[in-house]
C-alpha positions in Angstrom: -90.3 2.9 25.5 -87.4 4.0 27.7 -87.9 6.3 30.7 -87.0 9.9 30.3 -83.4 11.0 30.8 -84.3 12.8 33.9 -85.7 9.7 35.5 -82.8 7.6 34.4 -80.0 9.7 36.0 -80.7 9.1 39.7 -77.5 8.7 41.8 -76.3 5.2 42.8 -75.0 5.4 46.2 -72.9 8.6 46.7 -72.1 9.0 43.0 -74.0 10.7 40.1 -74.6 8.7 37.0 -74.6 9.4 33.2 -77.0 7.9 30.7 -75.0 6.0 28.0 -75.3 2.7 26.1 -72.6 0.1 26.9 -72.6 -3.8 26.9 -72.5 -5.5 30.3 -71.9 -9.2 31.2 -73.7 -10.3 34.4 -73.1 -13.8 35.7 -75.2 -14.6 38.8 -73.6 -16.1 41.9 -75.4 -19.1 43.5 -75.2 -17.3 46.8 -73.7 -14.3 48.5 -71.2 -16.6 50.1 -69.5 -16.8 46.7 -68.5 -13.1 46.8 -64.7 -13.2 47.0 -62.7 -11.4 49.6 -60.9 -8.2 48.6 -57.7 -10.2 48.2 -59.3 -13.0 46.2 -61.0 -10.4 44.0 -57.8 -8.7 43.1 -56.2 -12.1 42.3 -58.9 -13.2 39.9 -59.2 -10.1 37.7 -58.3 -11.1 34.1 -55.0 -9.7 33.0 -56.5 -8.1 29.9 -58.8 -5.9 32.2 -55.7 -4.9 34.2 -53.9 -3.9 31.0 -57.0 -1.9 29.8 -57.2 0.0 33.1 -53.5 0.7 33.2 -53.5 2.1 29.7 -56.6 4.3 30.4 -55.0 5.6 33.6 -51.5 6.3 32.4 -51.4 7.1 28.7 -53.9 9.9 28.8 -52.1 11.6 31.6 -48.7 11.3 29.9 -50.0 12.7 26.6 -51.7 15.6 28.4 -48.4 16.4 30.2 -46.5 16.4 26.9 -49.1 18.7 25.3 -48.4 21.2 28.0 -44.7 21.2 27.1 -45.1 21.0 23.3 -46.3 23.8 21.0 -49.7 23.5 19.4 -49.8 21.1 16.5 -46.6 19.4 17.6 -45.7 16.4 15.4 -44.7 14.5 18.6 -48.1 15.0 20.2 -49.9 14.0 16.9 -47.7 10.9 16.7 -48.4 9.8 20.3 -52.1 10.4 19.9 -52.2 8.3 16.7 -50.2 5.5 18.4 -52.6 5.7 21.4 -55.6 5.3 19.1 -54.1 2.3 17.4 -53.3 0.6 20.7 -56.9 1.3 21.9 -58.3 -0.2 18.7 -56.2 -3.4 19.2 -57.1 -3.5 22.9 -60.8 -3.1 22.0 -60.6 -6.0 19.5 -59.0 -8.2 22.2 -61.6 -7.2 24.8 -64.5 -8.2 22.5 -63.5 -11.8 23.2 -64.4 -11.2 26.9 -67.9 -10.1 26.0 -70.0 -13.3 26.3 -73.3 -13.0 24.4 -74.9 -15.6 26.7 -74.6 -13.2 29.7 -74.9 -9.9 27.9 -77.2 -7.1 29.1 -77.7 -3.7 27.7 -76.2 -1.1 30.0 -78.0 2.2 30.1 -76.4 4.2 32.9 -73.3 4.2 35.0 -71.3 6.0 37.6 -68.8 5.4 40.4 -71.4 3.7 42.6 -72.9 1.2 40.1 -74.8 0.7 36.9 -78.3 0.4 35.5 -79.1 -2.2 32.8 -82.2 -3.3 30.9 -83.3 -6.9 31.5 -86.0 -9.0 29.7 -86.9 -10.6 33.0 -87.4 -9.3 36.5 -84.3 -10.1 38.5 -84.3 -10.8 42.2 -83.3 -8.0 44.5 -80.2 -8.9 46.5 -78.8 -11.2 43.8 -75.1 -10.9 43.5 -73.4 -10.9 40.1 -69.9 -11.1 38.6 -69.8 -8.2 36.2 -67.8 -7.1 33.2 -68.4 -3.6 31.8 -67.2 -2.5 28.4 -66.8 1.1 27.2 -65.7 1.3 23.5 -65.3 5.1 23.5 -62.8 4.9 26.3 -61.2 1.5 25.3 -62.0 0.6 28.9 -63.2 -2.7 30.5 -64.0 -3.1 34.2 -64.2 -6.4 36.1 -66.2 -6.2 39.3 -69.0 -7.6 41.5 -72.3 -6.0 41.9 -75.5 -6.5 43.9 -79.0 -5.9 42.5 -80.7 -3.1 44.3 -83.9 -2.8 42.3 -85.7 -4.2 39.3 -88.5 -1.9 38.0 -90.7 -2.4 35.0 -90.2 0.1 32.2 -93.1 2.1 30.9 -95.0 0.6 28.0 -92.5 -2.3 27.9 -92.1 -5.9 29.0 -88.5 -5.1 30.1 -87.1 -4.1 33.5 -84.7 -1.4 34.5 -82.3 -2.9 37.0 -80.0 -0.9 39.4 -76.9 -2.6 40.6 -74.4 -1.3 43.2 -70.7 -2.3 43.2 -69.7 -4.7 45.9 -66.2 -5.4 44.7 -64.3 -2.9 42.5 -60.8 -1.6 42.4 -60.5 2.0 43.6 -58.5 2.9 40.4 -61.2 1.4 38.2 -63.9 3.3 40.1 -61.9 6.5 39.4 -61.7 5.5 35.7 -65.5 5.0 35.6 -66.0 8.5 37.1 -63.6 10.0 34.5 -65.4 8.0 31.7 -68.8 9.4 32.8 -67.4 12.9 32.7 -66.1 12.3 29.2 -69.5 10.9 28.1 -71.2 14.0 29.6 -68.8 16.2 27.6 -69.5 14.3 24.4 -73.3 14.5 24.9 -73.1 18.3 25.6 -71.1 18.9 22.5 -73.6 16.8 20.4 -76.6 18.8 21.8 -74.8 22.0 21.1 -74.1 20.8 17.5 -77.8 19.9 17.1 -78.9 23.3 18.4 -76.6 25.0 15.9 -78.0 22.9 13.0 -81.6 23.6 14.1 -80.9 27.3 14.3 -79.2 27.3 10.9 -82.1 25.4 9.3 -84.6 27.8 10.9 -82.7 30.8 9.5 -82.5 29.2 6.0 -86.3 28.6 6.0 -86.9 32.2 7.2 -84.7 33.5 4.3 -86.5 31.3 1.8 -89.9 32.6 3.1 -88.8 36.2 2.9 -87.4 35.7 -0.7 -90.5 33.9 -2.1 
């Protein structure tokens, strides 16, 4: 059984985290000496990841700017949003080829400072990993390097909750992760609000049925 949401949202570094499910690829480095310099890291980021980041960073801002200038229900805004969705679907399809099942872990929490994943085996603290993070809702993929900070057993499970902090990540990608976490939080709050409304409606219907019987 997974830990409670409260216990799974501790900050990583100086950044808060959000609980959400997402696939992660973790490839262990043989030694910390293999960690690339900042310049080497920038040069080795796959082009598809750069495209995904660029689209996530620019397109949303441009559409929001046009929304401010256009009237509500504008055909232009509707068209641009539809095109944006189509491009995101295509990009998501292409990014699936970057998700290697041999190195896949189940991501459970993320923020600007790092991630938490579930592992079937206890990992060694201090181990360095090349990492790829995939966020379907945002059509976003992040290429980075991370260091294992802790590997704790999950309650009533043979699995381990592993906390990794970022060692190499582009500043713009870090900002996109923070934005994605805020979007995820908004979606979760809306879903909880919807569930509360449904529960209230169901309770009122049961009360009406009881009073009429």
